[in-house]
Kinemage of the C-alpha trace (Angstrom):
@kinemage 1
@onewidth
@group {chain A} dominant
@subgroup {mainchain}
@vectorlist {calphas} color= white
{ca met a 1} P -28.282 7.013 3.423
{ca ser a 2} L -27.301 9.882 1.123
{ca cys a 3} L -23.793 11.220 0.850
{ca glu a 4} L -22.913 14.362 2.782
{ca ser a 5} L -20.551 15.243 -0.042
{ca thr a 6} L -19.931 13.790 -3.472
{ca ala a 7} L -16.994 13.473 -5.832
{ca ala a 8} L -16.822 16.001 -8.633
{ca pro a 9} L -17.879 14.642 -12.031
{ca ser a 10} L -15.190 14.213 -14.657
{ca gly a 11} L -14.823 13.275 -18.278
{ca thr a 12} L -12.978 10.338 -19.784
{ca val a 13} L -9.229 10.797 -20.220
{ca arg a 14} L -7.897 8.794 -23.156
{ca glu a 15} L -4.164 9.545 -23.177
{ca glu a 16} L -1.681 7.209 -21.510
{ca pro a 17} L -0.834 8.266 -17.939
{ca trp a 18} L 2.839 8.794 -17.142
{ca ala a 19} L 2.858 6.051 -14.503
{ca gln a 20} L 1.806 3.491 -17.110
{ca arg a 21} L 4.465 4.690 -19.505
{ca arg a 22} L 7.019 4.275 -16.735
{ca tyr a 23} L 5.923 0.750 -15.887
{ca gly a 24} L 5.126 -0.610 -19.349
{ca leu a 25} L 2.034 -2.483 -18.192
{ca gly a 26} L 1.646 -4.115 -21.595
{ca arg a 27} L 4.694 -6.295 -21.003
{ca leu a 28} L 3.702 -6.953 -17.387
{ca ser a 29} L 0.306 -8.565 -18.000
{ca pro a 30} L 1.630 -11.714 -19.738
{ca val a 31} L 3.769 -12.377 -16.652
{ca ala a 32} L 1.197 -11.564 -13.950
{ca asp a 33} L -2.141 -9.742 -13.858
{ca gly a 34} L -3.352 -10.348 -10.288
{ca arg a 35} L -5.733 -13.165 -11.183
{ca gly a 36} L -6.873 -15.134 -8.134
{ca thr a 37} L -5.898 -12.465 -5.607
{ca val a 38} L -8.060 -10.227 -3.404
{ca val a 39} L -6.967 -6.730 -2.407
{ca ala a 40} L -8.911 -5.066 0.385
{ca val a 41} L -9.206 -1.309 -0.115
{ca ile a 42} L -9.841 0.096 3.366
{ca asp a 43} L -10.937 3.555 2.409
{ca ser a 44} L -14.022 5.595 1.427
{ca gly a 45} L -15.754 2.741 -0.391
{ca val a 46} L -15.454 1.650 -4.024
{ca asp a 47} L -17.985 2.323 -6.776
{ca pro a 48} L -18.539 -0.894 -8.766
{ca ala a 49} L -20.510 0.989 -11.420
{ca his a 50} L -17.455 2.506 -13.052
{ca pro a 51} L -17.079 0.665 -16.379
{ca gln a 52} L -13.451 -0.230 -15.678
{ca leu a 53} L -14.288 -1.654 -12.239
{ca ala a 54} L -17.424 -3.552 -13.234
{ca gly a 55} L -17.175 -7.188 -12.161
{ca arg a 56} L -14.026 -6.520 -10.154
{ca val a 57} L -15.533 -5.317 -6.871
{ca leu a 58} L -16.703 -7.885 -4.312
{ca pro a 59} L -19.365 -7.233 -1.673
{ca gly a 60} L -17.521 -5.695 1.260
{ca ala a 61} L -18.412 -3.945 4.498
{ca asp a 62} L -19.270 -0.444 5.695
{ca phe a 63} L -17.854 0.525 9.082
{ca leu a 64} L -18.870 4.169 8.692
{ca asp a 65} L -22.574 3.547 8.083
{ca pro a 66} L -23.317 -0.008 9.245
{ca gly a 67} L -25.468 -2.090 6.952
{ca gly a 68} L -23.717 -1.192 3.731
{ca asp a 69} L -21.411 -3.382 1.675
{ca gly a 70} L -18.628 -0.888 0.994
{ca thr a 71} L -19.779 -0.062 -2.531
{ca arg a 72} L -20.934 3.512 -1.831
{ca asp a 73} L -18.175 6.070 -2.333
{ca cys a 74} L -19.201 9.615 -1.552
{ca val a 75} L -15.852 11.309 -2.149
{ca gly a 76} L -14.182 9.107 -4.758
{ca his a 77} L -10.985 8.421 -2.826
{ca gly a 78} L -11.472 4.658 -2.504
{ca thr a 79} L -12.634 4.312 -6.096
{ca ala a 80} L -9.495 6.119 -7.256
{ca val a 81} L -7.285 3.835 -5.155
{ca ala a 82} L -9.083 0.704 -6.371
{ca ser a 83} L -8.771 1.770 -10.006
{ca leu a 84} L -4.995 2.060 -9.754
{ca ile a 85} L -4.976 -1.529 -8.570
{ca ala a 86} L -7.566 -3.269 -10.712
{ca ala a 87} L -9.154 -1.087 -13.407
{ca ala a 88} L -9.752 -3.188 -16.521
{ca pro a 89} L -8.459 -2.172 -19.942
{ca ala a 90} L -11.115 -0.362 -21.990
{ca arg a 91} L -11.445 0.388 -25.680
{ca gly a 92} L -10.114 3.828 -26.510
{ca val a 93} L -8.807 4.423 -22.969
{ca ala a 94} L -5.136 3.957 -22.108
{ca phe a 95} L -5.672 4.010 -18.348
{ca arg a 96} L -5.790 0.635 -16.552
{ca gly a 97} L -4.797 -0.892 -13.244
{ca val a 98} L -1.490 -2.589 -12.476
{ca ala a 99} L -3.253 -5.840 -11.509
{ca pro a 100} L -6.448 -5.732 -13.595
{ca glu a 101} L -7.538 -9.298 -12.810
{ca ala a 102} L -7.328 -8.834 -9.032
{ca arg a 103} L -10.574 -8.508 -7.131
{ca ile a 104} L -11.254 -5.558 -4.831
{ca leu a 105} L -12.761 -6.055 -1.374
{ca pro a 106} L -14.149 -2.631 -0.389
{ca val a 107} L -14.125 -1.740 3.299
{ca arg a 108} L -15.610 1.708 3.927
{ca val a 109} L -14.180 3.626 6.886
{ca ser a 110} L -14.185 7.271 5.806
{ca glu a 111} L -15.581 9.971 3.596
{ca gln a 112} L -12.953 12.555 4.373
{ca gln a 113} L -11.476 14.763 1.698
{ca ile a 114} L -9.168 17.776 1.513
{ca val a 115} L -10.934 21.109 0.950
{ca asp a 116} L -8.816 24.283 0.842
{ca gly a 117} L -5.951 22.430 2.483
{ca ala a 118} L -8.003 21.109 5.397
{ca glu a 119} L -9.522 17.686 6.033
{ca thr a 120} L -13.289 17.607 6.140
{ca gly a 121} L -15.858 14.828 6.453
{ca arg a 122} L -16.519 11.847 8.670
{ca thr a 123} L -14.222 8.983 9.526
{ca val a 124} L -14.324 6.063 11.940
{ca pro a 125} L -12.444 6.133 15.263
{ca pro a 126} L -9.268 4.016 15.522
{ca asp a 127} L -10.983 1.073 17.205
{ca arg a 128} L -13.398 0.778 14.284
{ca leu a 129} L -10.516 1.036 11.824
{ca ala a 130} L -8.944 -1.868 13.690
{ca asp a 131} L -12.214 -3.803 13.337
{ca ala a 132} L -12.217 -3.062 9.607
{ca ile a 133} L -8.674 -4.393 9.208
{ca arg a 134} L -9.549 -7.598 11.040
{ca trp a 135} L -12.736 -7.981 8.996
{ca ala a 136} L -10.767 -7.766 5.756
{ca val a 137} L -8.290 -10.367 6.989
{ca asp a 138} L -11.114 -12.694 8.019
{ca his a 139} L -12.762 -12.309 4.590
{ca asp a 140} L -9.876 -13.698 2.591
{ca ala a 141} L -7.921 -10.616 1.602
{ca asp a 142} L -4.433 -11.411 0.309
{ca val a 143} L -3.318 -7.774 0.446
{ca leu a 144} L -4.558 -4.745 2.410
{ca asn a 145} L -4.263 -1.244 0.941
{ca leu a 146} L -4.400 1.441 3.616
{ca ser a 147} L -4.321 4.897 2.070
{ca val a 148} L -5.541 6.250 5.393
{ca val a 149} L -3.086 7.733 7.879
{ca leu a 150} L -3.233 8.126 11.637
{ca tyr a 151} L -0.757 10.325 13.460
{ca ala a 152} L -0.966 8.551 16.796
{ca asp a 153} L 0.052 5.033 17.740
{ca asp a 154} L -3.175 3.246 18.620
{ca ala a 155} L -3.021 -0.085 20.431
{ca ala a 156} L -6.081 -1.511 18.663
{ca val a 157} L -4.825 -0.591 15.196
{ca arg a 158} L -1.343 -1.876 16.021
{ca ala a 159} L -2.815 -5.189 17.173
{ca ala a 160} L -4.970 -5.413 14.031
{ca ile a 161} L -1.905 -4.946 11.832
{ca gly a 162} L -0.164 -7.689 13.822
{ca tyr a 163} L -3.236 -9.862 13.250
{ca ala a 164} L -2.969 -9.297 9.483
{ca val a 165} L 0.746 -10.108 9.378
{ca ala a 166} L 0.231 -13.227 11.523
{ca his a 167} L -2.432 -14.379 9.069
{ca asp a 168} L -0.082 -13.970 6.098
{ca val a 169} L -1.721 -10.846 4.653
{ca val a 170} L 0.504 -8.235 3.024
{ca val a 171} L -0.177 -4.740 4.405
{ca val a 172} L 0.687 -1.717 2.252
{ca ala a 173} L 0.210 1.821 3.604
{ca ala a 174} L 0.689 5.427 2.542
{ca val a 175} L 3.311 7.370 4.496
{ca gly a 176} L 1.366 10.646 4.620
{ca asn a 177} L 1.432 14.087 3.030
{ca arg a 178} L 2.832 16.346 5.759
{ca his a 179} L 6.369 16.901 4.557
{ca gly a 180} L 7.302 20.572 4.450
{ca thr a 181} L 4.499 21.597 6.821
{ca pro a 182} L 4.703 22.853 10.418
{ca gly a 183} L 5.648 19.856 12.529
{ca ala a 184} L 6.761 18.144 9.328
{ca asp a 185} L 6.908 14.381 8.946
{ca pro a 186} L 4.975 13.222 12.008
{ca thr a 187} L 5.143 9.438 12.364
{ca pro a 188} L 2.395 7.914 10.177
{ca tyr a 189} L 0.500 4.803 11.186
{ca pro a 190} L -0.031 2.095 10.044
{ca ala a 191} L 2.950 2.737 7.701
{ca ala a 192} L 5.371 2.894 10.649
{ca tyr a 193} L 4.246 -0.396 12.191
{ca ala a 194} L 6.404 -3.489 11.920
{ca gly a 195} L 5.632 -5.690 8.922
{ca val a 196} L 3.988 -2.914 6.846
{ca leu a 197} L 5.269 -1.785 3.429
{ca gly a 198} L 5.364 2.034 3.662
{ca val a 199} L 5.038 3.843 0.315
{ca gly a 200} L 5.958 7.435 -0.503
{ca ala a 201} L 5.169 9.416 -3.648
{ca ile a 202} L 7.250 10.564 -6.607
{ca thr a 203} L 6.387 12.903 -9.460
{ca glu a 204} L 6.761 12.262 -13.173
{ca ala a 205} L 10.287 13.700 -12.930
{ca gly a 206} L 11.212 10.870 -10.560
{ca gln a 207} L 11.681 13.191 -7.586
{ca ala a 208} L 9.991 12.773 -4.220
{ca ala a 209} L 6.797 14.832 -4.177
{ca asp a 210} L 7.182 17.917 -1.994
{ca tyr a 211} L 4.418 16.687 0.326
{ca ser a 212} L 5.584 13.056 0.609
{ca gln a 213} L 6.818 12.392 4.125
{ca ala a 214} L 10.391 11.301 4.778
{ca gly a 215} L 11.447 8.927 7.523
{ca thr a 216} L 12.589 5.405 8.288
{ca tyr a 217} L 9.002 4.265 7.701
{ca val a 218} L 9.426 4.855 3.937
{ca asp a 219} L 10.305 1.515 2.348
{ca leu a 220} L 10.005 2.652 -1.261
{ca val a 221} L 8.333 5.221 -3.489
{ca ala a 222} L 5.864 4.989 -6.375
{ca pro a 223} L 3.961 7.384 -8.647
{ca gly a 224} L 1.815 9.737 -6.582
{ca gly a 225} L 2.025 13.098 -8.323
{ca his a 226} L -0.573 13.964 -10.986
{ca val a 227} L -1.744 10.335 -11.130
{ca leu a 228} L -4.738 9.458 -13.314
{ca thr a 229} L -7.542 7.620 -11.513
{ca ala a 230} L -11.147 6.516 -12.038
{ca val a 231} L -14.041 8.605 -10.707
{ca pro a 232} L -17.304 7.186 -9.267
{ca gly a 233} L -19.933 6.764 -11.956
{ca gly a 234} L -17.470 6.950 -14.844
{ca gly a 235} L -14.674 9.085 -16.169
{ca his a 236} L -11.263 9.942 -14.800
{ca ala a 237} L -9.468 12.610 -12.824
{ca tyr a 238} L -5.920 13.439 -11.781
{ca ala a 239} L -4.953 13.197 -8.127
{ca asp a 240} L -1.927 13.809 -5.923
{ca gly a 241} L -0.785 12.200 -2.701
{ca thr a 242} L 0.845 9.204 -1.102
{ca ser a 243} L -2.685 7.786 -1.003
{ca tyr a 244} L -2.279 7.119 -4.713
{ca ala a 245} L 1.265 5.803 -4.461
{ca ala a 246} L 0.283 3.061 -1.995
{ca pro a 247} L -2.029 1.209 -4.439
{ca phe a 248} L 0.856 0.748 -6.869
{ca gly a 249} L 2.574 -1.123 -4.051
{ca ala a 250} L -0.570 -3.075 -3.177
{ca ala a 251} L -1.114 -4.060 -6.805
{ca thr a 252} L 2.485 -5.216 -7.058
{ca ala a 253} L 2.015 -7.324 -3.931
{ca ala a 254} L -1.001 -8.935 -5.621
{ca leu a 255} L 1.098 -9.697 -8.695
{ca val a 256} L 3.818 -11.274 -6.574
{ca arg a 257} L 1.261 -13.336 -4.637
{ca gln a 258} L -0.124 -14.626 -7.932
{ca arg a 259} L 3.258 -15.351 -9.485
{ca trp a 260} L 4.916 -16.718 -6.324
{ca pro a 261} L 2.031 -18.135 -4.237
{ca asp a 262} L 4.259 -19.939 -1.725
{ca leu a 263} L 6.025 -16.805 -0.511
{ca thr a 264} L 5.317 -15.565 3.003
{ca val a 265} L 4.412 -11.956 3.761
{ca thr a 266} L 8.019 -11.210 4.647
{ca glu a 267} L 9.247 -12.814 1.429
{ca val a 268} L 6.732 -10.886 -0.696
{ca ile a 269} L 7.891 -7.591 0.790
{ca ala a 270} L 11.533 -8.676 0.516
{ca arg a 271} L 11.085 -9.350 -3.211
{ca ile a 272} L 9.350 -6.024 -3.828
{ca val a 273} L 11.996 -4.045 -1.938
{ca ala a 274} L 14.943 -5.948 -3.435
{ca thr a 275} L 13.776 -5.208 -6.998
{ca thr a 276} L 13.299 -1.446 -6.714
{ca asp a 277} L 14.990 0.924 -9.156
{ca pro a 278} L 17.625 3.380 -7.919
{ca ala a 279} L 16.309 6.657 -6.559
{ca pro a 280} L 17.911 10.085 -6.166
{ca gly a 281} L 19.987 10.352 -3.017
{ca gly a 282} L 21.190 6.754 -3.060
{ca pro a 283} L 19.799 3.665 -1.335
{ca ala a 284} L 18.107 3.640 2.067
{ca gly a 285} L 17.260 7.345 2.076
{ca asp a 286} L 14.493 8.683 4.299
{ca ala a 287} L 12.638 10.255 1.360
{ca tyr a 288} L 12.896 7.307 -1.043
{ca gly a 289} L 13.431 4.255 1.157
{ca tyr a 290} L 15.242 1.628 -0.887
{ca gly a 291} L 14.189 3.010 -4.261
{ca val a 292} L 11.402 3.292 -6.804
{ca leu a 293} L 8.865 0.480 -7.088
{ca asn a 294} L 9.244 -1.663 -10.224
{ca pro a 295} L 6.302 -4.094 -10.634
{ca tyr a 296} L 7.833 -5.946 -13.587
{ca arg a 297} L 11.095 -6.654 -11.795
{ca ala a 298} L 9.190 -7.688 -8.674
{ca val a 299} L 7.515 -10.543 -10.534
{ca ala a 300} L 10.157 -11.383 -13.144
{ca asp a 301} L 13.586 -10.946 -11.558
{ca thr a 302} L 15.478 -13.778 -9.927
{ca val a 303} L 15.826 -12.935 -6.249
{ca pro a 304} L 17.552 -15.212 -3.718
{ca ala a 305} L 15.157 -16.474 -1.066
{ca pro a 306} L 15.405 -15.040 2.441
{ca pro a 307} L 16.709 -17.442 5.113
{ca ser a 308} L 13.239 -18.796 5.972
{ca thr a 309} L 11.028 -20.133 3.186
{ca thr a 310} L 8.469 -21.837 5.374
{ca arg a 311} L 5.077 -20.155 5.558
{ca pro a 312} L 4.455 -19.627 9.285
{ca ala a 313} L 1.255 -20.810 10.920
{ca pro a 314} L -0.627 -18.012 12.685
{ca ala a 315} L 0.187 -18.091 16.370
{ca ala a 316} L -0.849 -16.048 19.344
{ca ala a 317} L 1.725 -13.654 20.726
{ca pro a 318} L 2.018 -11.988 24.120
{ca ala a 319} L 0.743 -8.459 24.444
{ca val a 320} L 3.300 -5.844 23.430
{ca pro a 321} L 3.874 -3.036 25.946
{ca ala a 322} L 3.242 0.409 24.485
{ca ala a 323} L 6.856 1.540 24.866
{ca gln a 324} L 8.166 -1.576 23.141
{ca ala a 325} L 5.583 -1.254 20.363
{ca ala a 326} L 6.555 2.360 19.757
{ca ser a 327} L 10.168 1.251 19.438
{ca ala a 328} L 9.135 -1.581 17.117
{ca ala a 329} L 7.463 0.916 14.825
{ca his a 330} L 10.983 2.021 13.926
{ca ala a 331} L 12.410 -1.491 13.828
{ca arg a 332} L 10.872 -3.069 10.768
{ca thr a 333} L 11.806 -6.586 9.665
{ca pro a 334} L 10.925 -6.309 5.932
{ca arg a 335} L 13.895 -4.108 5.041
{ca ala a 336} L 16.302 -6.272 6.993
{ca leu a 337} L 15.240 -9.479 5.289
{ca ala a 338} L 14.959 -7.821 1.901
{ca leu a 339} L 18.484 -6.541 2.007
{ca ala a 340} L 19.761 -9.740 3.625
{ca ala a 341} L 18.339 -11.583 0.623
{ca ala a 342} L 19.887 -9.133 -1.788
{ca gly a 343} L 23.143 -9.394 0.139
{ca leu a 344} L 23.405 -12.991 -1.023
{ca val a 345} L 24.109 -11.584 -4.441
{ca ala a 346} L 27.749 -10.533 -4.744
{ca ala a 347} L 26.863 -7.284 -6.458
{ca ala a 348} L 24.836 -6.200 -3.426
{ca leu a 349} L 27.417 -7.072 -0.806
{ca thr a 350} L 29.163 -3.706 -0.951
{ca leu a 351} L 25.834 -1.926 -0.533
{ca trp a 352} L 25.000 -4.123 2.446
{ca leu a 353} L 28.262 -3.374 4.244
{ca ala a 354} L 28.502 0.303 3.422
{ca val a 355} L 24.911 1.486 3.730
{ca val a 356} L 22.414 -1.052 4.964
{ca val a 357} L 24.228 -2.399 8.010
{ca pro a 358} L 24.743 1.047 9.569
{ca arg a 359} L 21.093 1.893 8.907
{ca ala a 360} L 19.994 -1.427 10.411
{ca arg a 361} L 21.905 -0.673 13.590
{ca arg a 362} L 20.274 2.728 13.833
{ca arg a 363} L 16.827 1.188 13.418
{ca ala a 364} L 17.514 -1.796 15.732
{ca trp a 365} L 15.734 -4.284 13.466
{ca arg a 366} L 13.683 -6.987 15.145
{ca ser a 367} L 10.758 -9.275 14.356
{ca pro a 368} L 7.347 -7.581 14.142
{ca pro a 369} L 4.860 -8.054 16.976
{ca thr a 370} L 1.859 -10.182 16.061
{ca asp a 371} L -1.568 -10.696 17.495
{ca ala a 372} L -3.552 -13.680 16.320
{ca gly a 373} L -6.444 -13.182 18.717
{ca pro a 374} L -10.048 -13.037 17.582
C-alpha cells in the first residue's frame, strides 16, 4: 500500500546537535549504550533503511494497515523518534542516538502530521492503540515510547498501560504541544496515567518550549526544541515538539535497564527522576516536573533504593471504575517513590519537607492501577 503522504527529503547534517553537546554522549557510551534492550516505538512506523538505523530495527507490527511489519514510515515521525533513541554513530556525522545499541520494535499506529498548524492524516482509534501497546508488551519490549497523545481518558488505553506496568515495562510518553493555545494544557494521555513517565520539552536555552504543556503529568523535561533527527531514506532534519523530548526519556530508561537490570519499573523511573538537573522555577513545577533529564547521572549516580526492591510478579487487578481511574491519572506513584528515595539522602530532606510533601498531598499519590488480563 502506498503512502498517502511522505516525509520531505533532507540532506545530511554533520554538525553536533545541541542536545548531544548538553549530554556529552561520548562519555555516556562506556557506561551504558542500551545493548540488550528493546524499545518499542509506537508511532508512524520506522524506516530501517536509514544508514544510522540499519540493523537496529526489528520486525514489528502495523495496526494502521494490517499485514505490515511497522517498517513503513510515510511521514517520518516514528523514524525521527527512533533515531533519537538508537541511531548508530556514523563517519563524518555527529548525530547519534542516546542508546545506540538498543533495538527498536516498530509499531505503526498513525501517519498523522501537522500541516499549517492542523493535524492531518490517518490514525488508529483508541481501542487499536490499546491493542498496539499490548502487542509491544507481549513481544518483549523493555520500554515503550509513546509520542502520540490522546486528549480523552479511554478505558482500553488505560487498561493497556496498566498491562504494560504490570508486566514490568517502562512507559514513557510525550505530554503534548497545546500550551498557550485556546483551552491550553488539556490533560494528555497516556502521559497522565499512573505509572507513566511524562516528558515535556525544553529549548537549547534550557527553558520550557512555549508549546510544551504544563501540569502535574509532567515528570521531567528533555530537549524538544530544534532537535536534529533522522529522515526516512537517509539524511536529517530538525524538529520541534514533546514528541521528540519523550525518546530522550525512553532511551535513558533503556540505559538504566541495561546498567541496572534488576530494577523494577518503579525503581527505573525513580532513578531517572531522582537524577534530573535543576530546572528554572525550582523543583516540582508544572512546566518542568522535577527537572531536566540527565542520562549520564541516571546510569552513573549512586541513588538509594526505594523501599521495595523486589520485582513484582504480574498479577490481575480488579477493574478500575472510570471516576477512580480519572483521579488516579493525577495520583502518580513514580514521583512519590522517586522523591522518597531521594529523601533518604540528607541533602534532599529539606526539599522533601518543603516542596514535595505539599505537592504529594495535592496529588493524593497512590499505587497505579494494573490490568494483567490477556
